[in-house]
C-alpha positions in Angstrom: 36.8 17.6 81.1 36.2 17.7 77.4 39.9 17.5 76.8 40.0 14.3 78.8 37.3 12.8 76.7 38.9 13.8 73.4 42.3 12.4 74.5 40.9 9.1 75.7 39.8 7.7 72.3 37.5 8.0 69.4 34.6 6.2 71.0 34.2 8.6 73.8 34.7 11.5 71.4 31.8 10.3 69.3 29.7 9.8 72.4 30.4 13.3 73.5 29.6 14.7 70.0 26.4 12.6 70.0 25.4 14.1 73.4 26.1 17.6 72.2 24.0 17.0 69.0 21.2 15.5 71.1 21.2 18.5 73.4 21.0 20.8 70.4 18.1 18.8 68.9 16.2 19.0 72.2 16.7 22.8 72.5 15.6 23.2 68.8 12.5 21.2 69.5 11.7 23.5 72.4 12.3 26.7 70.4 10.2 25.2 67.5 7.3 24.5 69.8 7.5 27.9 71.4 7.7 29.6 67.9 4.8 27.5 66.7 2.6 28.6 69.6 3.5 32.3 68.9 2.7 31.9 65.2 -0.7 30.3 65.9 -1.6 33.0 68.5 -0.6 35.8 66.1 -2.6 34.1 63.3 -5.7 34.0 65.4 -5.2 37.6 66.4 -4.9 38.6 62.8 -7.9 36.6 61.8 -10.0 38.2 64.6 -8.9 41.7 63.5 -9.8 41.0 59.8 -13.1 39.5 60.8 -14.0 42.6 62.8 -13.2 44.8 59.8 -15.3 42.5 57.6 -18.3 42.6 59.9 -18.1 46.4 60.3 -18.2 46.8 56.5 -21.0 44.3 56.3 -23.0 46.3 58.9 -22.4 49.5 57.1 -23.5 48.0 53.8 -26.7 46.6 55.4 -27.5 49.9 57.1 -27.0 51.7 53.7 -29.4 49.1 52.1 -31.9 49.7 54.8 -31.8 53.5 54.3 -32.3 53.0 50.6 -35.2 50.6 51.1 -37.2 52.9 53.4 -36.6 55.8 51.0 -34.6 57.9 53.4 -31.6 58.2 51.1 -30.8 57.6 47.5 -28.2 55.2 46.3 -25.8 57.9 45.3 -26.2 59.6 48.7 -25.2 56.4 50.5 -22.0 56.2 48.5 -21.0 59.8 49.2 
């Protein structure tokens, strides 16, 4: 089939090449969109994980400040 198009003339050869290039562009757009969705999802997952670590540290700091303010612990004891 391709051999027939190639032998029949330059115009059909260029049309065939254009069709092949168009098909490659469409497939690249599909893979790009799929990869973009995966990147966005992994970015949100990473952000959520980092936010959880931040809030845990913030809670621990607040609890340490509370213990110091009521006089239950000294500042050096909270650090150790």
